[in-house]
C-alpha positions as CSV (number, residue, x, y, z in Angstrom):
1,M,180.0,-232.8,34.7
2,T,179.4,-229.4,35.6
3,D,176.2,-230.3,36.6
4,N,176.6,-233.3,38.7
5,F,179.1,-231.4,40.5
6,D,177.3,-228.8,41.4
7,G,174.4,-231.5,42.4
8,E,177.0,-232.6,44.9
9,R,177.9,-229.8,46.4
10,S,174.5,-228.1,46.8
11,G,173.6,-231.9,48.2
12,A,176.6,-231.8,50.7
13,L,175.6,-227.6,51.3
14,L,171.9,-228.7,52.4
15,D,173.7,-231.8,54.4
16,E,175.1,-228.8,56.3
17,R,172.5,-226.8,56.7
18,F,170.8,-229.4,58.2
19,E,173.1,-230.3,60.6
20,L,174.2,-226.7,61.1
21,L,170.2,-226.2,62.3
22,S,170.1,-229.6,64.4
23,A,172.8,-227.9,66.6
24,Y,170.8,-224.9,66.8
25,L,168.0,-226.3,68.0
26,D,170.0,-228.4,71.2
27,D,171.5,-225.4,71.6
28,E,175.1,-226.5,70.5
29,V,176.6,-223.9,68.0
30,T,179.1,-221.0,68.7
31,A,177.8,-217.4,67.9
32,S,179.0,-217.3,64.8
33,E,177.2,-220.4,63.9
34,R,174.0,-218.8,65.8
35,Q,174.3,-215.8,63.3
36,Q,174.4,-217.4,60.1
37,V,171.1,-220.2,61.3
38,E,169.0,-216.9,62.2
39,A,170.0,-215.2,58.8
40,W,169.0,-217.8,56.6
41,L,165.9,-218.3,59.4
42,A,165.2,-214.2,57.8
43,N,165.9,-214.5,54.6
44,D,165.5,-218.1,53.2
45,A,161.4,-219.6,53.3
46,A,162.2,-223.0,52.5
47,F,164.6,-223.0,55.8
48,Q,161.9,-221.9,57.6
49,H,159.7,-224.7,56.7
50,Q,162.6,-227.2,57.5
51,Y,163.1,-224.8,61.1
52,R,159.3,-225.6,61.8
53,Q,159.4,-229.0,61.1
54,M,162.8,-230.1,63.2
55,Q,161.1,-227.5,66.3
56,K,158.3,-229.9,66.3
57,I,160.2,-233.2,66.2
58,H,162.3,-231.4,68.6
59,Q,159.8,-230.7,71.2
60,A,157.5,-234.2,70.8
61,F,160.9,-236.6,70.9
62,P,161.2,-235.7,75.5
63,Q,157.5,-237.0,75.1
64,M,158.3,-240.3,73.7
65,S,157.7,-243.2,75.4
66,V,161.0,-246.0,75.7
67,P,160.2,-248.7,74.9
68,S,160.3,-251.3,78.0
69,S,163.9,-253.3,77.5
70,Q,164.6,-256.8,77.5
71,S,167.4,-259.2,77.8
72,A,169.1,-259.9,74.2
73,Q,168.3,-263.8,74.9
74,A,165.0,-263.2,75.0
75,L,164.8,-261.2,71.8
76,S,166.8,-263.5,70.1
77,T,164.4,-266.5,71.6
78,G,161.0,-264.2,70.0
79,V,163.1,-264.0,67.4
80,F,163.8,-267.6,66.1
81,G,160.7,-269.0,67.4
82,K,158.9,-266.8,65.0
83,I,160.9,-268.2,62.3
84,D,160.5,-272.0,63.3
85,R,156.7,-271.2,64.0
86,Q,156.8,-270.0,60.1
87,R,158.7,-272.9,58.8
88,N,156.7,-275.2,60.7
89,R,153.2,-273.6,59.2
90,K,154.8,-273.9,55.5
91,L,155.8,-277.7,56.2
92,A,152.4,-278.4,57.4
93,W,151.3,-276.7,54.6
94,I,153.0,-279.3,52.4
95,G,153.0,-282.1,53.9
96,G,148.8,-281.5,54.3
97,G,148.6,-281.3,50.7
98,T,150.6,-284.5,50.0
99,I,148.7,-286.1,52.0
100,A,145.6,-285.1,50.6
101,A,147.2,-285.8,46.8
102,T,147.9,-289.3,47.7
103,L,144.9,-290.3,49.2
104,V,142.9,-288.6,46.0
105,A,144.8,-291.1,43.9
106,A,144.2,-294.2,46.3
107,L,140.9,-293.5,45.9
108,T,140.4,-292.9,41.9
109,G,142.4,-295.7,41.7
110,L,140.3,-298.1,44.3
111,S,137.0,-297.2,42.3
112,G,137.4,-298.6,39.8
113,L,138.2,-301.9,41.7
114,F,135.1,-301.3,43.5
115,G,132.9,-299.0,41.9
116,G,130.0,-300.5,40.0
117,N,131.1,-298.7,36.9
118,N,134.4,-300.9,35.5
119,H,135.8,-299.0,33.4
120,Q,138.6,-300.8,31.6
121,F,140.6,-299.6,28.7
122,Q,139.6,-300.4,25.5
123,F,141.5,-300.2,22.2
124,A,140.3,-299.2,19.0
125,A,139.2,-302.7,17.0
126,S,139.2,-302.1,13.1
127,K,138.5,-305.4,11.3
128,A,141.4,-304.2,8.3
129,K,141.7,-306.7,5.4
130,T,144.5,-309.3,6.1
131,P,147.4,-308.2,3.6
132,A,149.0,-310.2,1.4
133,P,151.6,-312.2,2.7
134,L,155.2,-311.4,2.1
135,M,155.9,-313.2,-1.2
136,L,160.2,-313.3,-2.3
137,A,161.2,-314.4,-5.6
138,L,165.2,-314.3,-5.7
139,N,165.2,-316.5,-9.0
140,D,162.3,-316.0,-10.6
141,P,160.9,-312.6,-10.6
142,I,156.7,-312.1,-10.4
143,L,157.3,-309.7,-13.0
144,A,159.7,-309.3,-15.6
145,M,162.8,-306.7,-15.2
146,P,162.8,-304.3,-18.5
147,A,165.9,-305.3,-20.6
148,K,167.9,-302.0,-21.5
149,G,165.5,-299.4,-23.9
150,E,162.5,-301.0,-22.8
151,Q,159.4,-299.1,-21.7
152,V,159.1,-299.8,-18.1
153,I,155.0,-300.1,-16.8
154,E,154.7,-298.7,-13.3
155,L,151.8,-300.6,-11.5
156,P,149.7,-298.9,-8.9
157,M,150.4,-301.0,-5.7
158,S,146.8,-301.6,-5.0
159,S,146.5,-303.1,-8.6
160,P,145.0,-306.7,-8.5
161,E,148.7,-307.4,-10.4
162,V,150.8,-306.7,-7.5
163,N,148.8,-308.0,-4.9
164,A,147.1,-311.1,-6.8
165,D,148.0,-314.4,-4.4
């Protein structure tokens, strides 16, 4: 927990030193603050490095060109126009893809009607044996039911006795 506090405190000190250095470069510090910054510059290499970087920025800033101003109306028109163009471009791609897919599907379907190769669906034709008709024996069973204690004889389904006409 102390590490976090020390980290926050050191971050706050760095922010304070940065702000003080910025004010020093703008010549907006008191005499005691000026002495503090000059003491840091004399003793701290990292602070000297930061000073040189900020001094370069401070010197280059006035030489930067100011962008031409335009009205808020013109800016918003430009932004919303770009958004509309992007949306229209996206819709054109989607619509074009849909039309292309429809044409491919239509041409594929029509090629079967007008093409030389007339492809028709064919189903597998196997000449299977005609199954034996279903026979119901309500009063007279085909096989005698075994009585209690008699031996049960199981016949396979493909046996001629079962499928006999």
